[in-house]
All heavy atoms as an XYZ file, in Angstrom:
892
protein
N      23.930     -4.971    -22.241
C      22.514     -4.734    -21.909
C      21.704     -4.586    -23.323
O      22.134     -3.923    -24.205
C      22.215     -3.431    -21.207
C      22.735     -3.652    -19.661
S      22.092     -2.158    -18.842
C      21.889     -2.777    -17.263
N      20.439     -5.109    -23.163
C      19.656     -5.029    -24.327
C      18.296     -4.415    -23.981
O      17.837     -4.484    -22.769
C      19.369     -6.475    -24.842
C      20.656     -7.163    -25.249
C      20.277     -8.605    -25.602
O      19.170     -8.887    -26.227
O      21.264     -9.375    -25.531
N      17.686     -3.864    -24.922
C      16.368     -3.128    -24.597
C      15.335     -4.247    -24.597
O      15.330     -5.276    -25.441
C      16.048     -2.201    -25.678
C      17.029     -0.922    -25.827
C      16.606     -0.065    -26.924
C      16.830     -0.120    -24.474
N      14.373     -4.069    -23.625
C      13.309     -5.134    -23.585
C      12.184     -4.828    -24.468
O      11.776     -3.703    -24.722
C      12.693     -5.042    -22.141
C      11.654     -6.015    -21.918
C      10.928     -6.028    -20.528
O      11.327     -5.272    -19.716
O      10.017     -6.940    -20.292
N      11.768     -5.894    -25.157
C      10.587     -5.813    -26.141
C       9.531     -6.508    -25.554
O       9.575     -7.614    -25.097
C      11.066     -6.544    -27.526
C      12.016     -5.764    -28.372
C      12.592     -6.676    -29.389
C      11.383     -4.556    -28.969
N       8.372     -6.020    -25.995
C       7.027     -6.855    -25.521
C       6.036     -6.473    -26.691
O       5.735     -5.265    -27.031
C       6.563     -6.209    -24.164
C       5.403     -7.033    -23.763
C       4.899     -6.564    -22.264
C       3.739     -7.477    -21.887
N       3.507     -7.172    -20.437
N       5.647     -7.552    -27.274
C       4.660     -7.554    -28.430
C       5.199     -6.597    -29.602
O       4.401     -5.869    -30.150
C       3.303     -7.071    -27.892
C       2.671     -7.945    -26.986
O       2.716     -9.292    -27.100
N       1.935     -7.507    -26.069
N       6.583     -6.655    -29.712
C       7.190     -5.803    -30.790
C       7.490     -4.376    -30.522
O       8.041     -3.547    -31.183
N       7.281     -3.985    -29.129
C       7.408     -2.602    -28.821
C       8.474     -2.541    -27.669
O       8.417     -3.506    -26.820
C       6.105     -1.861    -28.370
C       5.112     -1.694    -29.523
O       5.605     -1.349    -30.470
O       3.903     -1.793    -29.244
N       9.222     -1.450    -27.576
C      10.065     -1.246    -26.486
C       9.350     -0.960    -25.196
O       8.288     -0.365    -25.282
C      11.191     -0.216    -26.654
C      12.129     -0.494    -27.900
C      12.100      0.149    -29.047
C      13.035     -1.567    -27.720
C      12.917     -0.151    -30.087
C      13.771     -1.807    -28.838
C      13.855     -1.193    -29.882
O      14.709     -1.384    -30.883
N       9.843     -1.372    -24.044
C       9.115     -1.283    -22.909
C       9.713     -0.032    -22.102
O      10.913      0.028    -21.821
C       9.278     -2.463    -21.949
C       8.563     -2.291    -20.520
C       8.613     -3.790    -22.742
N       8.841      0.948    -21.582
C       9.211      2.039    -20.938
C       9.566      1.630    -19.520
O       9.111      0.737    -18.947
C       8.187      3.077    -20.965
N      10.676      2.464    -19.008
C      11.130      2.079    -17.610
C      10.393      2.908    -16.513
O      10.664      2.740    -15.438
C      12.577      2.358    -17.506
C      13.014      3.757    -17.644
O      12.239      4.766    -17.981
O      14.200      3.956    -17.704
N       9.408      3.903    -16.980
C       8.583      4.609    -16.018
C       9.281      6.063    -15.640
O       8.726      6.665    -14.989
N      10.501      6.219    -16.087
C      11.074      7.445    -15.778
C      11.721      8.117    -17.068
O      12.717      8.804    -17.082
C      12.380      7.282    -14.792
C      11.806      6.973    -13.435
C      13.337      6.267    -15.189
N      11.003      7.971    -18.186
C      11.351      8.648    -19.438
C      12.366      7.824    -20.407
O      12.774      8.325    -21.449
N      12.692      6.645    -19.865
C      13.602      5.823    -20.633
C      13.047      4.538    -21.174
O      11.854      4.394    -21.074
N      13.917      3.667    -21.445
C      13.458      2.278    -21.813
C      14.173      1.270    -20.832
O      15.296      1.431    -20.506
C      13.879      2.039    -23.310
C      13.404      2.914    -24.389
C      13.972      2.690    -25.791
C      11.800      2.762    -24.480
N      13.450      0.274    -20.671
C      13.816     -0.750    -19.833
C      14.830     -1.642    -20.464
O      14.746     -2.081    -21.570
C      12.593     -1.761    -19.465
C      12.995     -2.732    -18.334
C      11.941     -3.323    -17.524
N      12.244     -4.153    -16.479
C      12.447     -5.396    -16.520
N      12.375     -6.035    -17.745
N      12.936     -6.098    -15.407
N      15.911     -1.984    -19.758
C      17.049     -2.881    -20.266
C      17.045     -4.229    -19.564
O      16.721     -4.319    -18.435
C      18.294     -2.148    -20.154
C      18.344     -0.809    -20.870
C      19.667     -0.155    -20.835
N      19.694      1.052    -21.668
C      19.882      1.158    -22.916
N      20.175      0.090    -23.676
N      19.815      2.418    -23.597
N      17.505     -5.154    -20.405
C      17.661     -6.514    -19.813
C      19.195     -6.833    -19.874
O      19.854     -6.436    -20.705
C      16.845     -7.517    -20.696
C      15.276     -7.330    -20.809
C      14.728     -8.310    -21.668
C      14.709     -7.423    -19.525
N      19.476     -7.781    -18.977
C      20.864     -8.322    -18.958
C      20.878     -9.747    -18.486
O      19.829    -10.228    -17.912
C      21.759     -7.408    -18.149
C      21.432     -7.304    -16.633
C      22.516     -6.439    -16.072
O      23.300     -5.815    -16.596
N      22.226     -6.132    -14.783
N      21.915    -10.409    -18.766
C      22.024    -11.739    -18.238
C      21.062    -12.776    -18.803
O      20.740    -12.794    -19.994
N      20.500    -13.574    -17.889
C      19.402    -14.473    -18.285
C      18.214    -13.963    -18.938
O      17.667    -14.588    -19.882
C      19.060    -15.329    -16.981
C      18.093    -16.374    -17.264
C      17.805    -17.206    -16.045
N      16.744    -18.180    -16.283
C      15.850    -18.523    -15.407
N      15.766    -17.987    -14.254
N      14.944    -19.431    -15.770
N      17.811    -12.868    -18.453
C      16.565    -12.181    -19.017
C      16.810    -11.890    -20.491
O      16.022    -12.101    -21.347
C      16.112    -10.933    -18.339
C      15.409    -11.167    -17.023
C      14.894     -9.842    -16.530
O      15.734     -8.845    -16.475
O      13.759     -9.829    -15.912
N      17.883    -11.245    -20.786
C      18.337    -10.879    -22.173
C      18.500    -12.153    -23.063
O      18.003    -12.108    -24.154
C      19.639    -10.032    -22.141
N      19.128    -13.136    -22.557
C      19.174    -14.424    -23.207
C      17.886    -14.963    -23.694
O      17.648    -15.351    -24.792
C      19.956    -15.349    -22.531
C      20.068    -16.732    -23.079
C      20.987    -16.784    -24.320
C      20.544    -17.888    -22.101
N      16.877    -15.023    -22.580
C      15.600    -15.698    -22.911
C      14.815    -14.842    -23.927
O      14.183    -15.412    -24.811
C      14.851    -15.747    -21.580
C      15.256    -16.895    -20.739
C      14.595    -16.858    -19.257
C      15.072    -18.170    -21.322
N      15.025    -13.490    -23.889
C      14.346    -12.681    -24.857
C      14.941    -12.982    -26.306
O      14.098    -13.151    -27.213
C      14.617    -11.222    -24.566
C      13.932    -10.370    -25.637
C      13.952     -8.832    -25.253
O      13.001     -8.442    -24.607
N      15.047     -8.166    -25.738
N      16.227    -13.074    -26.334
C      16.838    -13.365    -27.693
C      16.424    -14.751    -28.200
O      16.153    -14.916    -29.393
C      18.453    -13.280    -27.506
C      18.884    -11.940    -27.523
C      20.425    -11.918    -27.818
N      21.218    -12.969    -27.087
C      21.697    -12.885    -25.793
N      21.537    -11.660    -25.213
N      22.425    -13.815    -25.340
N      16.330    -15.785    -27.267
C      15.995    -17.202    -27.664
C      14.612    -17.062    -28.178
O      14.217    -17.732    -29.301
C      16.095    -18.085    -26.431
C      15.408    -19.367    -26.730
C      17.705    -18.302    -26.177
N      13.640    -16.523    -27.422
C      12.310    -16.475    -27.973
C      12.150    -15.738    -29.328
O      11.417    -16.163    -30.183
C      11.388    -15.746    -26.902
C      11.122    -16.670    -25.692
C      10.432    -15.869    -24.488
C      10.347    -17.912    -26.087
N      12.952    -14.699    -29.481
C      12.895    -13.880    -30.751
C      13.389    -14.878    -31.809
O      12.813    -14.954    -32.949
C      13.692    -12.597    -30.600
C      13.598    -11.766    -31.883
C      12.387    -11.056    -32.038
C      14.615    -11.865    -32.857
C      12.365    -10.188    -33.312
C      14.480    -11.026    -33.939
C      13.329    -10.268    -34.121
N      14.425    -15.489    -31.615
C      15.133    -16.349    -32.649
C      14.147    -17.550    -33.051
O      14.061    -17.902    -34.192
C      16.497    -16.911    -32.166
C      17.603    -15.851    -32.239
C      18.890    -16.467    -31.886
N      19.920    -15.465    -31.831
C      20.622    -15.156    -32.903
N      20.409    -15.700    -34.073
N      21.628    -14.136    -32.779
N      13.453    -18.019    -32.040
C      12.551    -19.221    -32.392
C      11.247    -18.738    -33.147
O      10.694    -19.428    -33.806
C      12.195    -19.917    -31.086
C      13.339    -20.700    -30.426
C      12.945    -21.322    -29.054
C      14.004    -21.847    -31.291
N      10.789    -17.584    -32.824
C       9.523    -16.998    -33.292
C       9.559    -16.331    -34.632
O       8.644    -16.327    -35.402
C       8.695    -16.284    -32.277
O       9.379    -15.253    -31.889
C       8.247    -17.266    -31.078
N      10.790    -15.737    -34.802
C      11.014    -14.976    -36.023
C      11.112    -16.009    -37.322
O      11.746    -17.027    -37.200
C      12.179    -14.175    -36.005
N      10.483    -15.583    -38.337
C      10.530    -16.423    -39.483
C      11.958    -16.360    -40.300
O      12.250    -15.266    -40.604
C       9.427    -16.111    -40.568
C       8.032    -16.519    -40.051
C       7.027    -16.222    -41.008
C       5.602    -16.717    -40.639
N       4.610    -16.292    -41.528
N      12.528    -17.380    -40.374
C      14.045    -17.257    -41.023
C      13.798    -16.891    -42.323
O      12.905    -17.330    -43.137
C      14.589    -18.701    -40.908
C      16.141    -18.508    -41.357
C      16.749    -19.896    -41.174
C      18.236    -19.747    -41.566
N      18.986    -21.028    -41.169
N      14.627    -15.852    -42.811
C      14.603    -15.384    -44.129
C      13.668    -14.148    -44.244
O      13.621    -13.433    -45.319
N      13.069    -13.643    -43.191
C      12.057    -12.497    -43.354
C      12.801    -11.137    -42.987
O      12.226    -10.104    -43.234
C      10.897    -12.664    -42.313
O      11.475    -12.681    -41.006
N      14.096    -11.270    -42.625
C      14.816     -9.953    -42.383
C      15.889     -9.920    -43.634
O      16.786    -10.515    -43.589
C      15.547    -10.031    -41.052
C      14.676    -10.126    -39.959
C      14.302    -11.370    -39.458
C      14.057     -9.024    -39.330
C      13.399    -11.466    -38.333
C      13.235     -9.008    -38.258
C      12.849    -10.312    -37.764
N      15.648     -8.901    -44.501
C      16.538     -8.852    -45.583
C      17.946     -8.542    -45.432
O      18.846     -9.042    -46.109
C      15.975     -7.723    -46.540
C      14.925     -6.943    -45.514
C      14.647     -7.849    -44.489
N      18.311     -7.890    -44.300
C      19.748     -7.555    -44.021
C      20.327     -8.630    -42.994
O      21.470     -8.322    -42.718
C      19.853     -6.181    -43.545
C      19.358     -5.123    -44.548
C      18.198     -4.375    -44.292
C      20.152     -4.949    -45.636
C      17.763     -3.685    -45.226
C      19.696     -3.955    -46.545
C      18.534     -3.368    -46.360
N      19.465     -9.651    -42.519
C      19.931    -10.592    -41.719
C      19.173    -11.911    -41.938
O      18.457    -12.414    -41.176
C      19.891    -10.200    -40.194
C      20.559    -11.026    -39.353
C      21.502    -11.962    -39.407
C      20.676    -10.577    -37.871
N      21.961    -12.387    -38.192
C      21.663    -11.589    -37.319
C      20.266     -9.685    -37.097
C      21.901    -11.597    -35.897
C      20.458     -9.682    -35.678
C      21.410    -10.569    -35.153
N      19.442    -12.459    -43.087
C      18.509    -13.580    -43.625
C      18.750    -14.854    -42.719
O      17.969    -15.630    -42.730
C      18.836    -13.855    -45.000
C      18.535    -12.860    -45.990
C      18.115    -13.095    -47.293
O      18.147    -14.387    -47.601
O      17.788    -12.278    -48.032
N      19.797    -15.060    -41.923
C      20.072    -16.196    -41.231
C      19.289    -16.120    -39.689
O      19.220    -17.070    -39.068
N      18.647    -14.929    -39.497
C      18.108    -14.685    -38.234
C      16.730    -15.353    -38.210
O      15.984    -15.283    -39.076
C      17.890    -13.266    -37.817
C      17.180    -12.861    -36.558
C      18.041    -13.360    -35.352
C      16.860    -11.404    -36.502
N      16.379    -16.034    -37.079
C      15.061    -16.640    -37.084
C      15.099    -18.186    -37.219
O      16.172    -18.837    -37.151
N      13.960    -18.819    -37.152
C      13.754    -20.286    -37.429
C      12.922    -20.703    -38.554
O      12.153    -19.810    -39.013
C      13.457    -20.936    -36.050
O      11.952    -20.660    -35.957
N      13.053    -21.970    -38.802
C      12.111    -22.578    -39.727
C      10.986    -23.276    -39.114
O      10.292    -23.954    -39.717
C      12.873    -23.464    -40.776
C      13.957    -22.764    -41.716
C      14.552    -23.664    -42.609
N      15.339    -24.707    -41.948
C      15.652    -25.876    -42.619
N      15.132    -26.240    -43.797
N      16.447    -26.766    -41.880
N      10.728    -23.095    -37.815
C       9.694    -23.790    -37.114
C       8.362    -23.499    -37.781
O       7.403    -24.474    -37.760
C       9.648    -23.327    -35.642
C      10.876    -23.901    -34.753
C      10.719    -23.214    -33.434
C      10.632    -25.423    -34.662
N       8.224    -22.395    -38.258
C       6.842    -22.032    -38.935
C       6.569    -22.965    -40.074
O       5.385    -22.960    -40.676
C       6.795    -20.556    -39.254
C       7.801    -20.110    -40.321
C       9.238    -19.769    -40.129
C       7.597    -19.947    -41.730
N       9.761    -19.492    -41.298
C       8.873    -19.614    -42.349
C       6.598    -20.228    -42.606
C       9.110    -19.337    -43.686
C       6.883    -19.944    -43.966
C       8.027    -19.594    -44.450
N       7.556    -23.626    -40.676
C       7.270    -24.572    -41.790
C       6.995    -25.885    -41.427
O       6.854    -26.793    -42.238
C       8.636    -24.643    -42.787
O       9.657    -25.141    -42.081
C       8.870    -23.197    -43.157
N       7.026    -26.263    -40.132
C       6.688    -27.601    -39.670
C       5.360    -28.268    -40.259
O       5.391    -29.413    -40.488
C       6.623    -27.677    -38.078
C       7.950    -27.593    -37.381
C       7.666    -27.578    -35.838
C       8.758    -28.816    -37.634
N       4.339    -27.484    -40.537
C       3.180    -27.980    -41.050
C       3.306    -28.526    -42.507
O       2.679    -29.283    -42.924
N       4.448    -28.190    -43.117
C       4.801    -28.738    -44.355
C       5.584    -30.106    -44.404
O       5.659    -30.757    -45.414
C       5.564    -27.725    -45.348
C       4.906    -26.422    -45.491
C       5.837    -25.472    -46.188
N       5.248    -24.110    -46.262
C       6.065    -23.101    -46.456
N       7.364    -23.191    -46.823
N       5.567    -21.924    -46.460
N       6.042    -30.291    -43.191
C       6.893    -31.562    -43.091
C       5.962    -32.678    -42.757
O       4.979    -32.658    -42.000
C       7.882    -31.395    -41.790
C       8.609    -32.593    -41.528
C       8.815    -30.216    -42.171
N       6.241    -33.937    -43.306
C       5.357    -35.025    -43.096
C       5.343    -35.342    -41.537
O       6.405    -35.287    -40.879
C       5.968    -36.196    -43.877
C       6.772    -35.563    -44.902
C       7.191    -34.211    -44.366
N       4.226    -35.724    -41.029
C       3.978    -35.874    -39.558
C       5.076    -36.878    -38.953
O       5.614    -36.464    -37.855
C       2.606    -36.487    -39.316
N       5.393    -37.871    -39.502
C       6.577    -38.761    -38.825
C       7.787    -38.053    -38.611
O       8.630    -38.401    -37.905
C       6.671    -39.977    -39.655
C       5.379    -39.955    -40.538
C       4.934    -38.591    -40.701
N       8.127    -37.017    -39.471
C       9.403    -36.317    -39.490
C       9.393    -35.010    -38.720
O      10.413    -34.405    -38.632
C       9.915    -36.053    -40.902
C       9.942    -37.361    -41.766
C      10.175    -37.054    -43.239
O      10.614    -36.047    -43.540
O       9.904    -37.979    -44.050
N       8.274    -34.643    -38.252
C       8.165    -33.321    -37.570
C       9.077    -33.050    -36.283
O       9.625    -32.149    -36.177
C       6.715    -32.945    -37.301
C       6.030    -32.602    -38.466
C       4.575    -32.053    -38.202
N       3.823    -31.998    -39.474
C       2.589    -32.203    -39.635
N       1.922    -32.585    -38.614
N       1.901    -32.175    -40.752
N       9.024    -34.175    -35.369
C       9.860    -34.090    -34.297
C      11.281    -33.819    -34.526
O      12.032    -33.028    -34.014
C       9.631    -35.378    -33.453
C      10.409    -35.372    -32.046
C      10.100    -34.316    -30.997
O       8.965    -34.154    -30.920
N      10.921    -33.665    -30.521
N      11.951    -34.679    -35.421
C      13.404    -34.456    -35.769
C      13.611    -33.116    -36.555
O      14.615    -32.431    -36.243
C      13.905    -35.560    -36.646
O      13.157    -35.688    -37.752
N      12.624    -32.697    -37.290
C      12.698    -31.401    -37.997
C      12.678    -30.308    -36.970
O      13.464    -29.333    -36.998
C      11.464    -31.167    -39.065
N      11.741    -30.428    -35.981
C      11.787    -29.364    -34.883
C      13.054    -29.245    -34.238
O      13.630    -28.227    -33.929
C      10.591    -29.667    -33.947
N      13.665    -30.346    -33.821
C      15.048    -30.345    -33.111
C      16.025    -29.702    -34.028
O      16.820    -28.831    -33.643
C      15.492    -31.821    -32.986
C      14.829    -32.478    -31.859
C      15.521    -33.790    -31.415
N      14.771    -34.460    -30.399
C      14.000    -35.467    -30.539
N      13.953    -36.153    -31.575
N      13.448    -36.035    -29.511
N      16.092    -30.017    -35.356
C      17.062    -29.464    -36.297
C      16.741    -27.900    -36.412
O      17.749    -27.102    -36.310
C      16.842    -30.032    -37.603
C      17.728    -29.352    -38.683
C      17.585    -29.970    -40.150
O      16.907    -31.095    -40.227
N      18.086    -29.325    -41.096
N      15.588    -27.553    -36.531
C      15.183    -26.011    -36.719
C      15.600    -25.218    -35.456
O      16.069    -24.158    -35.541
C      13.770    -25.944    -37.025
C      13.269    -26.503    -38.337
C      11.955    -26.652    -38.550
C      14.232    -27.046    -39.225
C      11.545    -27.191    -39.729
C      13.751    -27.546    -40.393
C      12.420    -27.690    -40.740
O      11.971    -28.234    -41.924
N      15.478    -25.832    -34.288
C      15.732    -25.107    -32.958
C      17.268    -25.032    -32.974
O      17.723    -23.998    -32.560
C      15.187    -25.949    -31.817
C      15.764    -25.398    -30.456
C      13.691    -25.760    -31.779
N      17.905    -26.105    -33.235
C      19.449    -26.029    -33.049
C      20.014    -24.993    -34.082
O      20.782    -24.244    -33.835
C      20.015    -27.476    -33.468
N      19.453    -24.935    -35.261
C      19.974    -23.939    -36.283
C      19.748    -22.536    -35.717
O      20.641    -21.654    -35.908
C      19.112    -24.106    -37.594
C      19.521    -25.401    -38.417
C      18.591    -25.423    -39.637
O      17.695    -24.649    -39.807
O      18.696    -26.472    -40.343
N      18.504    -22.344    -35.371
C      18.001    -20.863    -34.761
C      18.917    -20.362    -33.631
O      19.160    -19.346    -33.497
C      16.652    -20.880    -34.467
N      19.302    -21.345    -32.702
C      19.986    -21.071    -31.621
C      21.583    -21.192    -31.600
O      22.233    -21.016    -30.541
C      19.448    -21.769    -30.400
C      17.894    -21.526    -30.164
C      17.458    -22.325    -28.880
C      17.589    -20.049    -29.993
N      22.035    -21.549    -32.775
C      23.391    -21.937    -32.836
C      24.313    -20.739    -32.469
O      25.445    -20.951    -31.979
C      23.861    -22.254    -34.298
O      23.683    -21.188    -35.256
N      23.937    -19.460    -32.667
C      24.779    -18.315    -32.296
C      24.671    -17.943    -30.733
O      25.348    -17.003    -30.343
C      24.324    -17.147    -33.115
N      23.698    -18.566    -30.083
C      23.616    -18.196    -28.552
C      24.348    -19.133    -27.736
O      24.706    -20.265    -28.173
C      22.142    -18.360    -28.241
C      21.260    -17.371    -28.974
C      21.427    -15.913    -28.566
O      22.013    -15.680    -27.518
O      21.171    -14.990    -29.370
N      24.814    -18.694    -26.680
C      25.665    -19.413    -25.687
C      24.793    -20.493    -24.752
O      24.915    -20.477    -23.615
C      26.220    -18.412    -24.781
C      25.221    -17.303    -24.656
C      24.540    -17.357    -25.985
N      24.049    -21.315    -25.578
C      23.212    -22.308    -24.894
C      23.477    -23.625    -25.440
O      23.970    -23.826    -26.554
C      21.756    -21.965    -24.895
C      21.421    -20.654    -24.279
C      21.336    -21.981    -26.421
N      23.124    -24.678    -24.776
C      23.232    -25.997    -25.354
C      21.654    -26.447    -25.369
O      20.969    -26.346    -24.343
C      23.944    -26.931    -24.386
O      25.314    -26.505    -24.220
C      23.907    -28.343    -24.875
N      21.251    -26.964    -26.474
C      19.926    -27.473    -26.683
C      19.934    -28.922    -26.164
O      20.491    -29.788    -26.732
C      19.480    -27.393    -28.032
C      18.074    -27.989    -28.110
C      19.484    -25.982    -28.568
N      19.175    -29.151    -25.035
C      19.275    -30.457    -24.460
C      18.109    -31.274    -24.963
O      18.237    -32.569    -24.996
C      19.135    -30.456    -22.904
C      20.463    -29.813    -22.317
C      20.371    -29.882    -20.808
O      19.358    -29.775    -20.115
O      21.518    -30.052    -20.221
N      16.998    -30.740    -25.091
C      15.709    -31.519    -25.583
C      14.731    -30.585    -26.287
O      14.634    -29.551    -25.902
C      15.087    -32.149    -24.276
C      14.018    -33.229    -24.743
O      14.240    -33.886    -25.725
O      12.996    -33.213    -24.014
N      14.080    -31.157    -27.187
C      12.984    -30.422    -27.990
C      11.932    -31.458    -27.941
O      12.034    -32.634    -28.489
C      13.508    -30.085    -29.331
C      12.292    -29.394    -30.200
C      14.679    -29.074    -29.245
N      10.669    -30.938    -27.647
C       9.472    -31.814    -27.921
C       8.445    -30.961    -28.601
O       8.385    -29.777    -28.518
C       8.848    -32.182    -26.472
O       8.607    -30.949    -25.648
C       9.806    -33.152    -25.717
N       7.716    -31.733    -29.467
C       6.747    -31.107    -30.261
C       5.303    -31.720    -29.809
O       5.136    -32.933    -29.843
C       7.052    -31.430    -31.591
C       6.050    -30.936    -32.685
C       5.910    -29.419    -32.837
C       6.517    -31.490    -34.045
N       4.322    -30.896    -29.592
C       3.085    -31.334    -29.328
C       1.987    -30.471    -30.092
O       2.170    -29.332    -30.295
C       2.815    -31.339    -27.745
N       0.874    -31.107    -30.462
C      -0.329    -30.511    -31.174
C      -1.029    -29.820    -30.042
O      -1.635    -30.535    -29.104
C      -0.970    -31.408    -32.029
C      -1.708    -30.742    -33.111
C      -0.968    -30.281    -34.233
O       0.187    -30.635    -34.396
N      -1.332    -29.186    -34.890
N      -1.477    -28.608    -30.106
C      -2.466    -27.973    -29.181
C      -3.941    -28.321    -29.821
O      -4.091    -28.749    -30.910
C      -2.190    -26.447    -29.063
O      -2.725    -25.764    -30.340
N      -4.901    -27.972    -28.925
C      -6.254    -28.250    -29.290
C      -6.697    -27.290    -30.405
O      -7.579    -27.628    -31.178
C      -7.112    -28.116    -28.051
C      -6.956    -29.242    -27.029
C      -7.789    -29.148    -25.821
O      -8.483    -28.138    -25.658
N      -7.863    -30.112    -24.995
N      -6.087    -26.213    -30.547
C      -6.461    -25.179    -31.510
C      -5.809    -25.425    -32.807
O      -5.921    -24.595    -33.828
C      -5.996    -23.764    -31.005
N      -5.017    -26.575    -33.016
C      -4.438    -26.894    -34.242
C      -3.010    -26.409    -34.306
O      -2.292    -26.700    -35.366
N      -2.475    -25.613    -33.321
C      -1.125    -25.070    -33.515
C      -0.124    -26.123    -32.886
O      -0.563    -27.057    -32.261
C      -1.042    -23.838    -32.680
N       1.186    -25.966    -33.210
C       2.162    -26.869    -32.663
C       2.781    -26.077    -31.452
O       2.966    -24.869    -31.582
C       3.137    -27.091    -33.680
N       3.151    -26.812    -30.450
C       3.678    -26.212    -29.250
C       5.117    -26.956    -29.261
O       5.147    -28.110    -29.062
C       2.938    -26.440    -27.918
C       3.708    -25.907    -26.741
C       1.561    -25.746    -27.963
N       6.129    -26.022    -29.285
C       7.533    -26.497    -29.252
C       8.149    -26.241    -27.925
O       8.113    -25.031    -27.630
C       8.436    -26.006    -30.440
C       9.789    -26.497    -30.397
C       7.730    -26.230    -31.832
N       8.440    -27.200    -27.108
C       9.046    -27.037    -25.795
C      10.529    -27.316    -26.013
O      10.874    -28.401    -26.335
C       8.411    -27.844    -24.775
O       6.970    -27.563    -24.829
C       8.904    -27.544    -23.408
N      11.395    -26.358    -25.556
C      12.881    -26.463    -25.586
C      13.544    -26.448    -24.206
O      13.125    -25.602    -23.395
C      13.508    -25.365    -26.514
C      14.959    -25.650    -26.683
C      12.780    -25.412    -27.885
N      14.309    -27.463    -23.985
C      15.015    -27.484    -22.670
C      16.418    -27.057    -23.013
O      17.186    -27.775    -23.769
C      14.890    -28.746    -21.879
C      15.476    -28.580    -20.427
C      15.299    -29.781    -19.586
N      16.259    -30.773    -19.914
C      15.921    -32.012    -20.358
N      14.751    -32.417    -20.450
N      17.005    -32.802    -20.666
N      16.899    -25.896    -22.514
C      18.285    -25.404    -22.755
C      19.040    -25.471    -21.469
O      18.621    -25.611    -20.418
C      18.138    -23.895    -23.182
C      17.261    -23.511    -24.450
C      17.171    -22.120    -24.536
C      17.909    -24.166    -25.768
N      20.414    -25.426    -21.763
C      21.373    -25.437    -20.601
C      22.173    -24.136    -20.834
O      22.764    -23.925    -21.910
C      22.179    -26.584    -20.611
C      23.326    -26.461    -19.496
C      23.387    -27.437    -18.354
N      22.222    -28.408    -18.130
C      21.643    -28.484    -17.002
N      21.831    -27.684    -16.068
N      20.661    -29.405    -16.729
N      22.260    -23.304    -19.812
C      22.991    -22.074    -19.814
C      23.709    -21.877    -18.485
O      22.997    -21.718    -17.494
C      22.023    -20.910    -20.080
C      22.673    -19.541    -20.057
C      23.650    -19.114    -20.977
C      22.313    -18.569    -19.003
C      24.213    -17.868    -20.867
C      22.912    -17.379    -18.950
C      23.850    -16.921    -19.775
O      24.478    -15.762    -19.764
N      25.045    -21.801    -18.571
C      25.824    -21.645    -17.441
C      25.534    -22.676    -16.283
O      25.285    -22.290    -15.207
C      25.776    -20.178    -16.851
C      26.302    -19.242    -17.880
C      26.337    -17.840    -17.363
O      25.681    -17.520    -16.439
O      27.093    -17.000    -17.933
N      25.248    -23.855    -16.674
C      24.868    -24.928    -15.692
C      23.472    -24.888    -15.180
O      22.956    -25.798    -14.471
N      22.503    -24.091    -15.829
C      21.227    -23.950    -15.358
C      20.248    -24.452    -16.484
O      20.550    -24.115    -17.656
C      20.896    -22.441    -14.995
C      19.428    -22.217    -14.442
C      19.252    -20.784    -14.311
O      20.196    -19.979    -14.329
O      18.158    -20.492    -13.948
N      19.238    -25.142    -16.112
C      18.348    -25.671    -17.151
C      17.345    -24.511    -17.254
O      16.664    -23.987    -16.343
C      17.595    -26.862    -16.656
O      16.749    -27.328    -17.586
N      17.046    -24.238    -18.558
C      16.012    -23.212    -19.034
C      15.049    -23.770    -19.981
O      15.341    -24.059    -20.999
C      16.737    -21.972    -19.623
C      17.799    -21.300    -18.978
C      18.518    -20.203    -19.754
C      17.241    -20.546    -17.766
N      13.792    -23.914    -19.426
C      12.665    -24.423    -20.392
C      12.148    -23.215    -21.079
O      11.932    -22.135    -20.498
C      11.782    -25.066    -19.408
C      11.855    -24.284    -18.007
C      13.360    -23.813    -18.008
N      11.836    -23.445    -22.309
C      11.166    -22.368    -23.228
C      10.106    -23.013    -24.094
O      10.421    -24.161    -24.589
C      12.138    -21.658    -24.130
C      11.720    -20.678    -25.196
C      13.413    -20.952    -23.314
N       8.996    -22.422    -24.205
C       7.936    -22.991    -25.015
C       7.337    -21.904    -25.928
O       7.292    -20.733    -25.596
C       6.718    -23.519    -24.238
N       7.195    -22.223    -27.219
C       6.661    -21.399    -28.226
C       5.621    -22.057    -28.973
O       5.611    -23.368    -29.127
C       7.741    -20.790    -29.204
C       8.759    -19.965    -28.527
C       8.433    -21.964    -29.969
N       4.542    -21.253    -29.334
C       3.345    -21.824    -30.053
C       3.620    -21.400    -31.521
O       3.788    -20.186    -31.736
C       2.109    -21.298    -29.560
C       0.792    -21.895    -30.172
C      -0.470    -21.444    -29.511
O      -0.459    -20.248    -28.998
O      -1.340    -22.193    -29.476
N       3.367    -22.440    -32.349
C       3.625    -22.218    -33.877
C       2.144    -22.301    -34.402
O       1.665    -23.351    -34.356
C       4.498    -23.068    -34.452
C       5.910    -23.241    -33.794
C       4.825    -22.834    -35.893
C       6.598    -21.942    -33.642
N       1.732    -21.165    -34.916
C       0.291    -21.241    -35.517
C       0.253    -21.907    -36.825
O       1.180    -21.624    -37.699
C      -0.240    -19.810    -35.592
C      -0.287    -19.031    -34.112
C      -0.718    -17.706    -34.272
C      -1.293    -19.745    -33.262
N      -0.788    -22.624    -37.162
C      -0.892    -23.188    -38.569
C      -0.945    -22.155    -39.667
O      -1.235    -21.079    -39.452
C      -2.125    -24.027    -38.483
C      -2.909    -23.554    -37.365
C      -2.001    -22.645    -36.408
């Protein structure tokens, strides 16, 4: 079981403790954390996170393949299969990365917004 995080804070369970996640919920929380955390920003766990935040530095024709590579790297320690990664530009100038994962035979879509 893992503690639930929301906006960087632990979530109270309403009875003096902290809410815990397990199974699919815990996995999705870890996946989102790994995709949104900047790789290299944790001094004691430098491999944690992704390089998705660097997509703006990659030439436009290469961004889709770079996004696939960065997602695969970030999620390599999780018990999921990355089936598809799509990259789209939002109207606000951010990139939206949508990932389709497979976990225990189930398809799990995940989307993250990468700010410029």
